[in-house]
C-alpha positions as CSV (number, residue, x, y, z in Angstrom):
1,M,139.6,50.4,24.1
2,Q,140.3,53.5,24.5
3,K,141.4,54.1,28.7
4,S,138.9,56.2,29.8
5,Q,136.8,53.0,29.1
6,V,138.1,50.9,31.2
7,S,136.5,50.0,34.4
8,R,138.1,50.8,37.6
9,R,138.1,47.6,39.1
10,A,139.2,46.0,35.6
11,P,142.7,44.3,36.2
12,A,146.1,46.0,35.5
13,V,146.5,43.5,31.8
14,A,143.7,45.4,30.4
15,T,145.5,48.4,29.9
16,H,148.6,47.1,29.9
17,G,148.0,44.7,26.8
18,G,149.0,40.6,26.7
19,G,145.5,39.9,26.8
20,W,145.9,36.9,24.1
21,L,148.2,35.6,26.8
22,R,145.9,36.2,30.1
23,A,143.0,34.5,27.4
24,A,145.7,31.2,26.5
25,L,146.3,30.8,30.6
26,L,143.0,30.6,31.3
27,L,142.0,28.2,29.3
28,L,144.9,26.4,30.4
29,V,143.8,26.9,33.9
30,A,140.3,25.5,33.0
31,E,141.7,22.7,31.5
32,K,143.7,21.8,34.2
33,I,141.0,22.2,36.6
34,V,139.1,19.7,34.3
35,Q,141.4,17.7,34.1
36,H,142.2,16.9,38.0
37,V,138.7,16.7,39.6
38,V,137.9,14.0,36.1
39,V,140.9,12.8,37.1
40,T,140.7,12.3,41.6
41,V,137.1,11.1,40.7
42,A,138.5,8.2,38.2
43,L,140.8,7.5,41.1
44,L,138.2,7.4,43.3
45,F,135.9,4.9,41.8
46,D,138.5,3.3,39.8
47,L,137.6,4.0,36.7
48,A,139.0,2.4,33.5
49,Q,140.8,0.6,36.7
50,I,142.9,3.7,36.6
51,R,144.4,2.9,39.8
52,A,146.4,-0.1,38.1
53,R,148.2,2.3,36.3
54,V,149.5,4.5,39.1
55,A,153.4,3.9,40.5
56,L,152.0,4.2,44.3
57,P,149.3,4.2,46.4
58,Y,146.1,6.0,44.9
59,Q,145.1,8.0,48.0
60,G,147.7,10.1,47.6
61,F,147.2,11.1,43.9
62,V,143.3,11.5,45.0
63,A,144.7,13.8,47.8
64,A,146.9,16.0,45.7
65,G,144.6,16.1,42.7
66,S,141.6,17.8,45.0
67,A,144.9,20.4,46.4
68,L,145.9,20.9,42.9
69,A,142.2,21.6,41.2
70,A,141.7,24.0,44.4
71,L,144.8,25.8,43.6
72,Y,144.3,26.2,40.4
73,A,141.2,27.5,40.9
74,L,142.6,30.1,42.9
75,A,145.3,30.6,40.4
76,G,142.3,31.5,38.1
77,W,140.3,34.0,40.2
78,W,143.2,35.5,41.2
79,L,144.5,36.2,37.6
80,L,140.6,36.9,36.9
81,R,141.2,39.6,39.2
82,G,144.9,41.4,38.6
83,N,146.1,39.6,41.1
84,P,150.4,39.6,40.5
85,W,150.7,36.6,42.9
86,A,148.7,34.4,40.1
87,R,151.6,34.5,38.0
88,R,153.7,33.0,41.0
89,L,150.8,30.0,41.4
90,I,150.7,29.1,37.8
91,I,154.5,29.0,37.9
92,A,154.5,26.7,41.0
93,L,151.1,24.7,40.0
94,A,153.0,23.7,36.9
95,L,156.1,22.4,37.6
96,A,153.9,20.5,40.5
97,D,152.4,18.9,37.4
98,I,155.2,18.4,35.7
99,L,156.6,16.9,38.6
100,G,153.9,14.9,39.2
101,E,153.8,12.8,36.0
102,F,156.8,12.0,36.8
103,I,156.0,10.6,40.2
104,A,152.9,9.0,38.9
105,Q,154.5,7.4,36.4
106,G,157.0,6.0,38.4
107,S,159.8,6.4,36.2
108,V,161.8,9.3,34.6
109,M,161.4,7.8,30.9
110,I,158.1,8.3,31.2
111,Q,155.3,8.8,28.1
112,L,153.9,12.1,27.4
113,N,150.3,12.6,27.7
114,V,148.1,15.7,27.2
115,S,148.6,16.4,31.2
116,A,152.8,17.1,30.3
117,L,151.7,18.8,27.0
118,V,149.5,21.4,28.8
119,A,151.7,21.7,32.1
120,T,154.2,22.4,29.8
121,A,152.9,25.0,27.4
122,L,151.1,26.5,31.1
123,L,154.4,27.1,32.3
124,I,155.8,28.6,29.5
125,L,153.2,31.1,29.0
126,A,152.7,32.0,32.6
127,L,157.1,32.7,32.9
128,L,156.0,34.9,29.5
129,Y,153.4,36.1,31.3
130,R,155.4,37.2,34.5
131,Q,158.5,38.5,32.4
132,H,155.8,41.0,30.3
133,H,154.2,42.2,33.4
134,A,157.7,42.3,35.1
135,H,156.6,46.2,36.4
136,D,153.1,45.3,37.8
137,S,155.0,43.9,40.8
138,A,157.5,46.5,41.1
139,T,154.5,49.3,40.7
140,P,152.6,49.9,44.6
141,R,149.0,49.5,43.8
142,P,146.6,52.4,44.5
143,S,144.7,52.0,47.6
144,R,141.0,52.7,47.3
145,V,141.3,54.6,50.8
146,S,144.4,57.3,49.8
147,P,146.2,57.5,53.3
148,R,147.5,60.9,54.5
149,P,150.8,61.8,53.6
150,A,153.5,60.8,56.8
151,A,155.9,63.4,56.8
152,E,159.3,62.1,55.7
153,S,162.4,62.4,57.6
154,P,166.3,63.4,56.4
155,H,166.4,60.0,54.9
156,G,163.7,59.8,52.5
157,R,161.9,57.1,55.1
158,P,158.3,57.8,56.3
159,R,158.2,59.3,60.0
160,A,156.0,57.0,62.2
161,A,153.4,59.4,64.0
162,P,153.8,60.2,67.4
163,R,151.7,58.1,69.9
164,Q,149.6,59.6,72.1
165,R,148.8,57.9,75.8
166,A,145.5,57.3,77.6
167,D,147.0,59.9,79.9
168,D,147.5,63.1,77.7
169,A,144.5,62.6,76.0
170,G,142.9,62.8,79.7
171,A,144.7,66.0,80.6
172,R,143.6,67.3,77.7
173,A,140.1,66.6,78.2
174,A,140.6,68.2,81.6
175,R,141.6,71.7,79.9
């Protein structure tokens, strides 16, 4: 795809490469959403006696699983839209997922399961994605409405526009 064919609303990833990394992240985020929804429903209805397998009361895991599913959905949406906060949120959620495995199993020596492996893969890919797009955060995004250029002070900082008082406007109108 040439640059001229990229739409204006396409995220920065489309023009800067890293498409396979973004696609892998989206797939893993979708898996985490499904996983958290399924486990939360299983805990609510005690499917396959899953409540007996968690170390702490299941209600906390239901709340945490619901919140994580919603936050993963938000992270996926942000990733699709090219929001740089998606990278940070995915990293934080992957770390919370890994920590949650230790809490759920109630031991430092946990059994490795698909959830922990996917969370680890998600963390590694999100860190690679962040490194690949480190310049995106430093570069300001163009705004849809271009502001008028502000006059600069001698130190290179923008000057504030002069304030007008209400009585100034009345005096001008009277002239």
